[in-house]
N, C-alpha and C positions, 0 to 999 in steps of 0.2 A: 504493499499500500504505500503508494507516494504522494505525500501530502506537499504541495507547492507552498512556497512562502507567502504568496499573496493570500492563500486561503487560511492560513495561519493568522495572518495580520486580519485580514476580514472577520474571521470568527471572534478574535479579542474584541475589534471595535464593536461587533454586533452584541456582545454580551455586555460589554460597557453601556452600550446604548439602551438595551433593554433594561437595564438596571437604573440608569438615568431617568427613563420613561417611567418607570415605577415610582422612584423617588418623586418625581415631578408630579404624577397623578395623585398621589396619594397624600404628598406633603403639601400640595397648595391648599389644603384645607385641613387642617388638624382636627383630628377627631379620632376618638377609640375605634378600634377596628371591630367591626360586627361579626359573627359567624357568616351570615348571608354574603358578606363582602368578601371575606377571606375565600369561602366556597368558590366563588366567581374567579378570584385571582389563582387559585390551586388549578381549576379547570382550564384557565388559560394558559398556564404553563405547561400543564400536560399537554395540551393540544400543540403548543409549541415545540415539547421534545418530539410529537408525533411528526410534525411537518419537518423537523431537523432530520429525523430518521429516513423520510421520504427522500430527503436531499442525499444523505449519505447512498441511499440505494441507487438512486439514478447516478450519481457522480463516481461512487465505488464499487457499487455491485450488492449483492443479496447478503454476502458474509460480513462486511462491515458494518451493513446496517443490522443484521442479526446482534452483533456483538455489541452495537451501541444500545439496542433495545434492551439485552440480557443486562448490561452492565447498568443501565438506566434504572431499571427495575431493583437491582440489587443495591445499588447506591442509594436509592430513593429510600428502600425499604429499611436500610442500615442506619439512615440518617434519623429514622425516628427515634432513635435512642437519643440523639443529639437533643430532640425536643424536650425530653424529660428532665436534661440536665439545663437547658435553658429556662425552663420554668422554675427551678431551683436558683440559678444565678439571678433571674429579674426579681425574684422575691427577696432573696437575702440583699440585694442592692437597692431593694425599694424602689424599682423604676416606675415612674408615674405611667399610668395607661397612654396619655398622649404622646409619650417619647418611646414607646416600646417599639413601634414600627421602625423608627429611625434607628434605634439601637442594633436591632436586628439585622437591618439593611447594610450599616457600615460594618457591624462585627461579622457578617456572612461575606462581605466583600474582602475584609482583612483575611477571613479563612480561606477564601479562593486563592487569595496572592501565596499564603502559605502551603498550601496544598498543590499549588502549581511547581513550588521548589520540590515537594517530596516525588511529585510524578515525574520531574526531570531526572532526579535522583534514582528513583526507582527503574525508570526505562535505560538509564545508562548502566546500571548494575546488571538487569536481565541481559541485556545485550553482550557484555563483557564476560559475565559469569554466569555459566549454567545453573551453578550450584546455588543461584539466588531463588531459583525455583523450590529446591529444597527447603529454603529457609522460610521461604513465604508460605508454602503448603504446610510446614510443621506450625507455624505461628497461626494460621488461621486454624487449624484443628485443635491447637490449645485455646485459641479465642472461643471457638464454638462450644467447646467444653464449658468455658468460664460463663458464657452468655446463657447456655442452658441449664446451668446449674445455679448460679447466683443471680443472674438478671440485671441487678443494679449495682451502679458503680457509687462507691462512697465519695461524696461531693464536699469539697471544702467551701464553705459558705463564703469564706474571704475572697475567694475567686481562683487563684493558682499562684505558683510560684512567681510567675511573672509579674503578676499584680502585686503580690507583697513585696518585690524587688522595688517597684517604683515607689510604694507608699513609704518606704523606707527612707527613700532618697531625695524626695520631692513633698512639698506641703500639700496636703490635701484637705479638703472641706467635705463635709458630710452633706452639705445643701446642694440641692439641685439648682442651677440657674438658666432654665429653659435648655435650648439646644448646645449651650457653651461648654466647650471642653475645659477651659481655663476662666479664671475669675479673679480680678485685682480686689483685694480688700486690705484696707489701711496700709496701702504701698505695698502690701506683699502678693507676688502671683501665686496662686493656689490651683491645682488640679481638681475638677470637679468628679463627683461618681459616675458622672456621664462618659468620661472617658476610661475611667477604670472599668466599667461593666463591658464597654465595647471591646477592650483589650481582653476581658475575661471570656467573652463569648468567642472571640476570634481563636485564642491561644487554646481554648479547652477544646474547640472542634477539631485542632491539629491532634489531639491525643485520639479521637475517634477516627481520624483519616488514617492512624497507623494501622486500623483493623480493615477499614473499606476500600482504600487504595491497592493494597496486595489482592482483594478479592476481585476489583476490577481486573488488575493485571493477570488474574487467573482465567478471564474469559477473553482478553485481548492483550496483544503485545505493543499495541500501536498507542503512543503517547497522546496522539489526537485525539483519538477515541475515548482514552481516560479522562482528558481534560475536559472534553465537551460534555462527556457523562457526568463529571463532578459539577461542571458550571450549571447545567440544568437541574441537577438534583437540588443544588444549594439555592439557586433562584426562587424555586418553588418552595424551598422549606420554610421562608419566613411565614409565608400565608398558612401553611399547614400548623404553624406554632399556634395560631389563633383558632384552629379547630381541634387542638387537643382534647380539650374537656369534653367536647360534644361528639366526637367520634371515637376516639382511639380509645376511651377508658372500657370499651368493651371487648377490645383485643386482649383477651386474657391469656391467650397462648403466642402472642407475639415473639417472646423471647425464644421459645421453642424452635418456632419456624424459621427465624434469624439464624438460629444455631444449627439447623439442618442444612440450610443455605451455605453458612460459612464451611460446614464440614464437607459438603460437596464439593465446592470449588478447592478446597484444601486438597482433597484426594485428587482432582484433576490435575492441580500444580505438580504434585508428586508424580503422578503417572505420565506427565509431559516430561518431567525431568529424568525418570527413569528410560523414556523411551529415545530421549537426547544423549545420554551418557553411557547406556550400556546397549548391548545386541539382543537383550531379551524381548520375547513377543509381548510387549506391554501394550494393552489396548489402550486406545486413545478416545477421550469424550469430545464429541463435536459441538459446535456452537449452537446446531439446532436442538440437540440434546439437553444441552445446559439451558438453554431458553425454556425449552418444555418443562424441565425439573424445576425451575424457578418459578415459573407462572403455575405450576400445579400446587407447590408448597406454600405460595402465598395464598392461592385460593382455598387450599385445605385448612390453612390458619386462619383465615377469616371465617369462612363456613363454620368451622367446628367451634370458634370462640363464640360467634352469635348464638349457635344453637345451645352451647353450655351455659351461657349468661340467661337465654331465655327460660332454660329449665331450672336453673339454680341462679337467681338473681344474686345471692349473696358471694357470688364469685367476683361480682364488680369491684368488691374491697380489696381484691388481691391483683387487679390489673396493674401494670407498671404506670399509667396515667394516674391512677387515684394514688397511688404511693408517692408519685412525684408531687402530686397536690398536697397530700398530707406534710411531705418533706419541706415543701414551700412555706406552708402556714407555720411549720415549726421554725424554720430559718428567717421568717420574714424580719427583713433590717438587719440581720446579722454581721453582715459586711460591714456595715455604716457605724455600729455601736462604738467601735474601739477608735474610730477617727476624731480628730480634734474638731471642736465647733467653735471657729474663731468669730461667727457671727453672732453668737450667742453667749459668749464667755462673759462671765461676773467681772467688772472693772476690778483691777488689782491695786489701783492707788487709793489711799485713805481719803475718804470725804472730808473736806474743807471744815475745819472746826468752825464751831457756831460762835460767833463774836460775843453772844450774851453769856456764854459760860464762864468768861473771865471777869464778868462783874460781880 
């Protein structure tokens, strides 16, 4: 698959233009995102991914188009885990509803930049070292076991190590000042929580990319496909966040389904590595079979979850979305409590003496 430089450039410009359009449309009238509005945007980005898959089919052929579709479904499904973390981070940083869409938009843009670095490194490693397939495959099998058995990630309500590093070296205020990332108070420049939560969103997503990017590389070795898969999945992720409590709380078997997909791709990678490095008659898993397995697992996950919840409504309390909501309620504002509050600090100077007291 030969991707010309002009197509790379056009694709990057297209992604930036779509995100800018999203920003302009939504931010021209500040308002809390509704479930209906989020649903329309999710449908828009899903349709956009379908159109792009059609373009790949026409320009590159059916195999790359199948790789894109399989990668998109896998990446978008795995990205749902990000949403549960975003819920906790938004709550722990006490982000006002009017600012949440902007925080997610900029945070996801940062995440895409960081993911691009990983994609370039991963593509170079796969090209030069066949053993990388073994590493990726083993890592995905371990991740599948971890996701299937534990489900939730322990989250730091203060964000992550990057956020704590910034807090220790720069003055930070706990008060939001609209969209501003910094504010001057009494002659001192402070960072606002707006900047901290954006950094927390972007860098935390990078941790999840360590799982999902190898999974997509297990379906295609083309860096262009991996990049566009991540771009389309992340662009639609923000709106899916606002549908979290309305839809995803019923997917009680989500973690198990994701674990099966990760394990399947891990096995696929290891088989490909054995096929490339040995003379053994190792079977290979084609993209058509991969796509069929991913779609089938996702369908079974959704259908069995909905049936189980209908038969036993108490299962709702065990869903990842509900657990994320409970964790968010527990950590509400936790990331801000230890920060200084220069705007409401009590004056330290002694009050002037009452002249009548000396008489």
